[in-house]
N, C-alpha and C positions, 0 to 999 in steps of 0.2 A: 737496664734494656730489661723490658717484659717478657719472660719466657713463653711459649708457646701455650700451655695450658691456660694462661689469664687472658691471651687471646681469643682464646674459645669460649671462656667466662664472659667477656666484654661482647663479644658477638652475640648470643648468646642470649646478654642481659639487652641487648637492643633490639631485637630482634622480639624478647616478650615483650617491651614497653612499645611497638611499632604495633603488634598483635591486639594491646590493649586500648590503645589510641584507634585503632581499626572497628574495634568491636566497641568501643563506647558509642564513636560515631554513625554505626551501622544503623538500619532500620531499625525499627522496634517490632515486636512480634505480631501486633494485632495490622501495622503498617503495611500497603503496597509500596512500592518501588514506581513511582511517578514518570520514569524514562522509561519504561520497561513497556513495550507494546506488547498486547493480549491478542488473542487469534478470535477476540470476538469484541475487537476494537470498533469505535465507532464508523459507520461505513460513510463513504463520500454521498451525501445526501443529495447533490447535483445527478448522480451515476444512478441512485434507486430510482429519483422521478422520471427520469431519460427512461429507464426500464418500463416503470409503470404506464408511460405515454406508448412506449412500444407494442407492449403487450396488449393495450386497450384499443390501440389504433389501428394497428397492423397484424392482426391475428395469425397470419399466416406466417410469420418469423418467430422464432424460436428463438429466445434470450437467454443466456448463459453468464450469469453473474461471476467476474473473474474481481480479485483486489482491485484493481485498478485502471479498470474497463471493464465494456458490454462485448461480448461476441454474438454478432447477430449472423442466424445461420438459416436455412431455408431448404426442407425437404435433404436436411444431412450436409447442406454444401456451403460452407463458409462465404458470407457474404460480405461480413466488414466487424470491422473491429472499431468500436467507438470509446472515445477518452476524451477527459474534460478534466483539462489541465491548462492553466494559466502562464505556465513558463515555457509551453512548447507553441510555436504558431499556429494561429486557426488556418484550418485548411486539412486537405488530403495529401497521403502519401501511401507508400507501397509498404507491405512488410509479406515478399515472397508473393504469392498471385492475389492475398487480401488486402483490400484497401484500409488502412489505417484512417477514420476521420476523429480529428480534433474538435473541441469547442470551449470555447472560455466559459460559457453558461449553459443553462440547460437550454437544448435547442427547441427550437418552436416542431409543431407539427407537419410546416408546410418546410421547414428545411431537411428535416426527416425523410419527406417523402422524396424530395430532390435529390438528396444524397444516397438514398437506399435505390432510387433508380438508376443512378448514375453508378452505383457498386456492382449492378446486376448487369 
């Protein structure tokens, strides 16, 4: 039978071996983790283009860019939230008193005009 002290020695040996294996497989000093998202990740190009269309053709609306949506307001009143997501059904729904408009691709100026008039 193995005494208690030998169990501790075996346990520390196993921990040391696992630590060395993890250390050898870990990221190198100059490398960055590929799975980690940084704050400055590539923005959603479709949202960026939609924001540019809104700023260019709808000057009376203020557009605030968030991570996954655009918040459209007029005179400090929230008019609509615009998202571009292919996983969610295209169309409108409400979040409180603000309509959430989802598109699957960059909306045209006519689509934006119609949806923003409906939202007001």
